C-alpha positions as CSV (number, residue, x, y, z in Angstrom):
1,K,54.7,17.0,2.5
2,T,56.1,17.9,-0.9
3,D,54.4,14.9,-2.5
4,F,51.0,16.0,-1.1
5,I,51.6,19.6,-2.4
6,N,52.5,18.2,-5.8
7,F,49.4,15.9,-5.7
8,I,47.2,19.0,-5.3
9,S,49.0,21.4,-7.5
10,D,49.4,18.9,-10.4
11,Q,45.7,18.0,-10.0
12,E,46.5,14.3,-9.8
13,W,43.4,13.9,-7.5
14,K,41.2,14.1,-10.6
15,S,42.4,10.7,-11.8
16,I,41.3,8.9,-8.6
17,E,38.0,7.1,-8.7
18,P,35.6,8.0,-5.9
19,V,34.8,5.5,-3.2
20,S,31.7,3.4,-3.9
21,S,28.6,4.3,-2.0
22,W,28.7,0.8,-0.4
23,F,31.9,1.8,1.4
24,G,30.9,5.4,2.3
25,P,30.9,6.3,6.0
26,S,27.1,6.7,6.2
27,S,26.2,3.5,4.2
28,F,24.4,0.6,5.8
29,L,27.4,-1.6,5.5
30,M,29.7,0.8,7.3
31,S,27.1,1.5,9.9
32,S,26.8,-2.2,10.6
33,M,30.5,-2.6,10.8
34,S,30.6,0.3,13.3
35,A,27.8,-1.4,15.4
36,L,29.8,-4.6,15.5
37,F,32.9,-2.8,16.6
38,Q,31.0,-1.1,19.3
39,L,29.5,-4.4,20.4
40,S,33.0,-5.9,20.6
41,M,34.2,-3.0,22.7
42,W,31.2,-3.5,25.0
43,I,31.9,-7.2,25.4
44,R,35.6,-6.3,26.2
45,H,34.4,-3.8,28.8
46,C,32.1,-6.5,30.3
47,H,34.8,-9.0,30.4
48,G,37.1,-6.6,32.2
49,Y,34.3,-5.8,34.7
50,L,33.7,-9.5,35.4
51,T,37.3,-10.4,35.8
52,E,38.6,-7.3,37.6
53,N,35.6,-5.9,39.7
54,V,33.6,-9.1,40.3
55,G,36.6,-11.3,40.7
56,M,35.4,-14.0,38.2
57,P,38.1,-16.1,36.7
58,V,38.9,-15.6,33.0
59,W,37.5,-19.0,32.1
60,G,34.3,-18.1,33.9
61,S,33.9,-14.9,31.9
62,Y,34.4,-16.9,28.7
63,A,31.8,-19.4,29.8
64,V,29.3,-16.6,30.5
65,F,29.8,-15.2,27.0
66,A,29.7,-18.7,25.4
67,L,26.4,-19.4,27.1
68,A,25.0,-16.0,26.1
69,T,26.0,-16.7,22.5
70,L,24.3,-20.1,22.6
71,F,21.2,-18.7,24.2
72,S,20.9,-15.8,21.7
73,G,21.4,-18.2,18.8
74,L,18.7,-20.4,20.2
75,V,16.3,-17.4,20.6
76,L,17.0,-16.1,17.1
77,G,16.6,-19.6,15.6
78,L,13.2,-20.0,17.4
79,V,12.0,-16.6,16.2
80,S,13.1,-17.2,12.6
81,K,11.4,-20.6,12.6
82,A,8.2,-19.1,14.1
83,L,8.2,-16.5,11.4
84,E,8.7,-19.2,8.8
85,V,5.9,-21.4,10.1
86,Y,3.2,-18.9,11.1
87,W,3.7,-16.1,8.6
88,L,5.3,-18.2,5.7
89,V,8.2,-15.7,5.4
C-alpha cells in the first residue's frame, strides 16, 4: 500500500510509457483475442454438455470437435479457393 501511495505522490507514473494502441482493450487485436477466448469457453461448455448431459464418452466428444474442425477447414479452404479463382483476389 505504501509503495502505491509513494508511486502516486512522487509522480513516478509520469515516467511510464503508455500502452500501444495495438494492445489497448478496444483494439482489433484484443477484440479478436476476446472472441477466441469466448469461443474456447463455448467449446468447453459444449464438451461438458455432450459428456455429462448426453452421456457421450470423452473420446466421442473429441471426435465430434475434430470432425467439426476438419469440416470447417474444408469449407474455409473451398471458399478461399473460389474467391481466388472467380474473383482473382
